[in-house]
N, C-alpha and C positions, 0 to 999 in steps of 0.2 A: 504494499499500499504505499509504503514510504516511498520509493521510485515514481511510482504510478503519482502520486499527487507533485513528485519536482517537476514530472515531465509536464503533466496538464497544468501547470502553472508557469510553463516556460511556453508552452503552447500557446496559453491563452495571453502571454506577457507579449511574445514577440511580435505579432503581426499589428496592435496597437501602438506599439512601441515606435515602430519602422514607419509607420503612416503617420504620426503624430510628431514625429522627426520629423519627416518631410515634409510637412505642412509648415511647422516652426521653425526650418531653413527658410521655405517660401517668404513666410510672412515677414522676417526678419532681414530677408534679403531685399524684398519691396520696399522697407522701410528706408534699407540703407540705398536704394537705388533712386530713391527722391532726390538724397542729397546732390548727387552727384548728376542728375538728369541735365541740368544746365550746362553742366562741361562736357556733356558727351552728345548731345542734340545736336544738328545741324554741321557737326565734324566728317560726316563720308563714310564712318569707321565700319569694317566689315563684320561680319557674322560670326567667326573666327573669332575675332579681333572682342567685340563684347562677350562673348560664352569666355573668354580667357579671362575678363575681369570679372566677370560676375563667377567664377572657380577659383579664382584667389581671397576673392570677398567669402564666400559660404565657405571657405575652410574659415577663414577668423571667427564665423559665428556658429563653429561646431561646439564651444564652449558655453556657449549662452543657450544653445539649442536644445543640447544632453538634459539638462536639469529640466527645462519646461516639459519635455516629450517624458520624461521618467516621471513627474508630476501627475501628468496628464493619462497617460497609460497605466500606471497604480492605481488612480482611483476610476477609472474606468472598468477592469481586472475584478479588485476587488467590491465596487461599486454594482458588477453585474454578478458577483458569485453570492452577497448577501440578497441581490432582489430576487434570487431564482433560489434563497435557501441553500444553497450549497456550503456557504458558508458556517452557517448554524449545525448543517449534519457532517460536517468536521469537526465544529468544536463536542457537537454530542457523542464524535466517535473517540473524545481523547484529547485531538490534535490543536494543540493553542495557537493562537493568532500569527504570535512568533515564528511559528515552526511550517506556518503557512506563508508567510512572508518569505523563509529564508530565499528560495530561487530570485525574488525580488531585490533582496538585500544584495544578491551575489550580483545578480547584476549592476545594481549601484557601486559594487564595488570596482566592478569592469569598467564601469562608464567612468568613474574617478578617475581611473589610470589611465584609459583611453583620452579623458579631457586634460589631463594634464601634460601627458605626453604630446599631443596634439599644439597645446599652451607654448611648450615646452623648445621644442622641436618644426613643427612643423609650420605653424603661423607665423612665427618670427621670419622666416624665407617666404614666406606667401604673403607679408604685408611689405618687403620688401621689393615684389615683383610688382604689387599692385600699385604704390606710390611712386614707382618708375612709371610706370607705365602713365599710370594718370598722368602725374606732370606733363610727359609728353603731350596726350593728348589735350590737356590744359593750354600747351604752350602752339599746338598745331590751327593751324587756320581753318576758317568754316569751309565748308565747300562752297565751289563758284558757283556763284547764281547770279546769270543775268537778266535781270527781269526787264524790259519794256518802258520807259519812263522813269527811271533809276538809276543815279549813278551808282557804279563800282568800283570800289577802293580797294579789290581785295588784293591786285597786282602790287607790288611795290612802286612806286613814284607815277601811278598811270591811274587816271579817272576815265571812266568808258561810262556812254550812256546810247542805248538802243532807243529809236522810235518807235519801233515796232519788230515781231517775231513773228515769221509763219508757225505755223502747226505743226510742222515738223521738226523745230527747232534748230534747224541749220541755217536758213535763209536769214538773214535778218535786212533793216532800212534805217533811211535818215539816221549813220552812224556819228557819233562826236567821241573822240579821244583829246584828253588833254596830257600832253607829255610833260612830264616835270625833272625827268633823268639828269637834264643838265641845269636845273635851276641854280644850282651853287656858282657856276659861271655867269649866272645872270642870261640865259636861252631860255627862252619859253618856245613850245612845238604844241601844233594843236592839228589835227586831222579830221575831217569829214570825207562823208561819202554817202552818195545817192543809197548804193545796195550793196549788200555783200553775203557771205556767207562765214561760219563759223565751226570749225568743229577739232579734234585731238586728232593728232598723230602720233605715231611711233609707240603705240601700245598707253597711251594717255601719260604720254613724260611731256607732251608740248600742244599746248592750246594756241592754234589759226585760225587768224581771223582775214579772209582774203576778201580785199575792197574792191566796191567797182565805182568807174565815175565820179574823184574825189578830190577834194584840194588838200595841198599841205603847208603850212602857212609856221613859219619860222620866224621870231624876232630877237633881237639882243638890246638887252635895257643899256645903258648909258652907265659906264661905273669906271670907278679911278680917279684920277686929278681931273681927266680931261672929260668934259662930259657932251665930244660929240656925239650926233645920232648915229648910228647904225645903221645898216642895211635893211630892209622887212623883206624876206623872200616868200613866194607865193609859188609853190608850185602844182599844176595840176597833173593828174594821171588818170589813165582807164584801170589800171589792174594796180593795186598795192598789198602787199602781202606782209603781216605783221605777227609777228611766232613769240609766243611767251611762255618761259619755262615755268611748267608746272612743279616741280622739284619742293618749291618752299611750301606746296599743299601737301608732301609725304610726310606719314608721321616716322619722327625720327626715333631713335633708341638712346635714352640715355645711360651712361653707365650706373650701374645699380648702387657702387661704391658711393655715391653721392650722398646717398640716403639712409645707410647701416647704420647711425649712430643715433636713431629717431628712437624713444623708447620701445612702442608697439614692434619694432624690426628686430630687439634683443630677448637674447635667452637668458636664464633663471642667472647661470652663471657670469653672464656679459653685464646683468643687472647690478649684481654684487662690485663687479670691475667696475663702474661706472659708479656706485656707490662710493666705492672704496679712493676714488680720484675725488670726488665732487667735496668729501672729508680734509683730502691732503689739500684743497684746494682753497678750503675753508680754512685750514688751519696756518696754510701758508700767508692768506692775505691779514691774519691776524698777527703773525707772527712779526710781517711786513711795517704794521702799523707800531708793534713794542720795538722794533728794532730804531723804526724811525727817531722814537721818543730819545733814544739814548744818543742820537748827533745833538740832541740843543741838553741833555740832561746825561754828562759823564756818569755820574754816579751809580746810573743804573745798570744793569749786565746784560747783554745781548742774550737772546734767544738763540743756541746756535744748535737747535733739534733739526734734521735733516728726514725731510717727509716723503722726497722722492730721490730716486736711483742716481745716479749720473747720468744716465741717459736724459732721463725725464727732465732732468734739469737742464741739459743744451738745447732741450726744444724750448721752453719758457725762455723767455726773455729776460738775461737777469734784471733789467731796468726796471721792468714793471715792478720788483719789489724790493729794492731797494734802492732808492731813491736818496743821495745825499743833498740837503738844503743850500738853497743858492747865497750867500752871503750878500746881502743887500744894504751900503748905507747910502741914504738917500740925500741928494743934493752934492754929490763929492764927485769928484774926478777920481784915473783912477789911480794915481800916486797917491793922494790924499785916503782914496778907500785903502790902501796897504797898508799904510801907516798908521790909521786910525784902526787899522782888525791888529793890527801887533799893538797896538797901546791897550785896545781893549780886550786881548788876551791877555796880555802882563797882568789886567786888573780884574779880570773876571774869572782867571782861572782856564780859558777856553782854549788854548794855544794849541796843544796835544791832538785836539779833533780835526783842525784845520790842515790838512795833508798837504806838503808844497808839492809841487808840479816842477818835475826837472825837465825844462826842453831840449836838455843837449841830446847830442845823437844815441843812440842807444850802441852805438858800436866802442862810446867811452866811459860807459858803465859796467860795473864788472856785476855779476849776477850774484845776486846773494840766496845760500843757500837756505830752503825752505823752514830748517829746523831755528835757522837764525833769526828770520822773517818772525816768525811765532812766537820768538823770544821776545824780541825789539817791540812785536803790536802789544803784547802782554805788559810789559814795560813800560808802555805808553798809555797805555789804560792805569795801570796804577799809578802812576804819574799823574792824570788826567783827574783821578777820582780822588789823591791828597791835595791838588790846588784847590781842588773844587771846594773841598770840605774846610780848607783855609782862606777860601774866599774871604772879603769882607761883606761878601753878600748874606754868605753864610753865619758867617762870626757874629754880624753885627744883629742880625733877628733873633741870638738867643732872648732879650728881654723883647719880646715882637712889639716895634710902636706900630704896625701896619705899613703901607706901601712907601709913606713919606720917612719911617723911619730908614727902611732901602734905601731910599734914594738920598739919603742925607749920607748917607756909608760912601757913597761914590764920588770923586772929584767931581767939582763944576764942570770942569772942560770937556769931560766925556759924558755927562749926563743926556744931553741930547740923544749922542749916537747909541747909548744904552736903550732909552725908549726907542726909538726908532727899530733896533735890531729885536728890541721883544716883540714890537706890535708883526715885524715881515716873521718872526717864527711861529707867533702865535694864528698869523692868518694861515700861514703853512701846515702848521698840525691841525686846525682846524680843516682845513682842505684836502688834507689826506684823510681824517676821519669821518669828511660828509660824503667823500667820494665811495669810503666805507661802507658808508650806511645805506646809499644805493643801491650797493652792486650786490652784497649780501646776501639781503631777503630775494634776491632771483633765485641767486643759488642755492636758499635754501629749498626754494619752492621747487628748484629742479629736483633736490635731493628728495625730496617730501614725494614727487610723483615716482620717481625710480622705485622706492621703496612701498608703495601702495601698489606699484605695478607688477613687483617682484610678491608680493604675497596674496594678489588678488590672484595669482596663478593658482596656489596650494587651497584658496578660499572656493573657486571658481568649483574644484575638482570636490572638494569637504561638502558642498551644498548636492551635488549628488543624492551621495548616502541620506542626507539631513532629508530630502523633499518624497525619498523611499518611506522614511516612517512619518512622513505626512500625508503623502499621498494615501497610501494602502488604509491606514486608518481610519480615513476620511471616509475615503470610499465606505469603509465597514459601517461608517456612523450613516453616512444619509443613506445609503441602499439602494442607489441609483446607478446603470448603467448606461450605456449610450456615451450621445457627444453632449448631452446637456445637460445634467446636472455637474458632472464630472469638470467639463470646461468652465461651468462659473465657478466652479471653484479653487480649479486651478489656476485660473487667470488672477484671484484673487489674492492668492499666497504668492504667486511668481510678480504679481505687480509693488506687493511689499516687499520682496527682496530687492528688484530694481529700483524702489523708493529708497530702502533702505543703502544699498549700493552707492545713489549717487550725494544721498546725503552725508555718506561716512565720507567720501573722497573729498565734498567740498570744506567739511569739518579738517580733514588732512592739510588741504592745502591752504586753511586760512590758520595756522598752527594750534587750534584748538585741543585736537587729540594726537594721540602720535600715530605718524602715518602708518607703522606696523598691526596697532592695533586697529585702525581703521578699517584696513582690510580683512580684519578676522571678526568687528562687529557684528556684520550680517550674520553672519554664522552663530556666532555667540549670541542673538537675540532669537534663531528661529530653532535653536538646538531645544531649549528648553521648553517650547511649542511643540515641538516634534516629542519630547519624552509626554509629556501631559495628553497629546492628540493620542498616541498610542496605549497611555495607562487606560483611557476614556472609553477606548474601544476593548482591550482585553476584557472591561468589565462588563462590556457589552450596555454602557451608560451613553446618554446622551453627551456631546459636545458641552453642553453648556445644562445644569440642573435650576430650570427656572421654577420650578415646585419649591425647593429649597430656597430660593431668592426670594418666592413669594410670600412662603411662612414666615421669613425672619421680618420682612417686612413688614405684614400683618401682626404680629407678634410685638413688633416696635410701636406700631399703633394703636393698639390695645392698651400696651403699658401708658403711652402716654394720653390715651384719653381715661384709663383708669388715675390717673393723676390729676385729671383735671376735675373728674368728678369730685377727688378728695378734698 
């Protein structure tokens, strides 16, 4: 009996599952097709090109269609069995609901593994091809369409108007062509013809317009220093053939590597690498701001943490993160600035942070070993720190008298330069901080999207199993088969899942909740619901016991009335 039960459930479940999966993919495909209809319509795409695009997109809809198909088919199967009292017969024979659902649970587990495999291996490749082909279609010009009485500008630097066109689509009349190919040199061209023919040649590679009994005009505008008039040329012809190249209307093929960094085209391991790279970028930007402050405050220690390998550092512009401040003393000449800088360094203790530049030829400079350079750099940092701590600006602030007390400790002759230098330093630090403040939110948002997409691959797989524990017990409770009640019940739960998914994505992108938790939150919410529905179905109870609620409400009303009467 056990084997017969499993065979019965598999046979009963397989048919509705295949049908509902096909319907779900078709409905979701139509929804997606409306989004790209404006880009596809009027481009003259072939049948196989459209089928190729739809195939790529259908693969991307599998993780979303699988849960919906499992939900609908499980409600249909258990609802039909309950409606025909087959479920009651199994229960009376001592078979529990979970044992009856075992085949469906296996279907759910297999579907979850399939969903994750497709999302991790197949969908990134399919999305990559779809994105590249859709970009080519968006860049493609619409199909050439010559309508009488309308100027056509599909050909580059040409405007064509037809006065009339015969029903055969070949013979035309009252033709007007504006030629702007030499407009850059000031030459304008115009062609008129009474009649003509238009057709394609060389298997559609060229568009030919053969004109009869017309005139060609050519005029050059006066240009340059001399405003001499140029000749106006008018040439009559009996037959004139104009050939246009149709290669610009062909569908080009872009290299798919240009789109390979998009999140929807990455597998889980690639998303994890992207998250690590974004974390390193954020850390490097924070480190850059911290180390930038040490240029103005030598007593601070530099952060020497290495977040990227040498190869990665070579790919990044070193000036992007390590920018030394430019010393500007306003209203001074170059020589006065140099002397003022030396005087200011002597009084403020910043002389060691300004590196001297040797303009001599490199051939006259002996290279210093790396170990000695590191020792010299460390000595300069220690010396700078000691001078900074011994500076009157620091020692004079022991008994803090505010900014006035600090400025009183500085010599009157350099007080103005100190203020200018301070103002310049504050502006520089403030600009760096504001730049980081503008950039970091966008980087963090990209990190959140990567993390959310990574965990959604697992969440979409797990929801296949959860929907089995929602759909099968709901079918046993509603006791209705077919496509009526099952679809209504399934759509309600599926819409709830979609709303939760969108809502959690917005919460994650708004930094309200953690991105990983937002990816799992729909499953976290639906899992207790599935347990509750399964427990109610195993007890043969209604989903909501209205009688207990009504009795409790009546009891409360009676107590309130008794209190009032007393």
